[in-house]
C-alpha angles and dihedrals in degrees: 000000000000119000091246091055090049093050091045090056094041093052092037093233111184135193134312085036123067135183107240101170142011128187128191116203106192094183092057096033089234138136119198119195124191117211122193130194111234122198136358124349123241127208109247091215103048102011091232116153106246138177118264115257101188139303139249125216112235135176127199131189110226132188115295117275112218090331095312125110111255122212125185117208122192142165096226111207125226117207132207107232115191090219104036103025125221110352139157119256117247114272111211095205097045136064109202125317099330122133091223130072114248090222137340106304117277096358 
């Protein structure tokens, strides 16, 4: 099992998100996980499939993982909905614009 598959299962990451990279820094007691959106974007207001407009880089601090700080990094897509305009897709591990996860992802 690759480390990204292990982290995906541990954090319960589900489609359309995928873990594409994980780095363990033993000197800094830190784990950095890269999440990527795969596939079409959906409007968070009407659930319509929409074309991607652009993306925004975001970082969240999650609960510690085996005593190491855990950071989630993602290029969060924004979609262009014909009804609601340009809006950010729903992020399952975040509530709003906070820099911290609201709970462990997908739980």
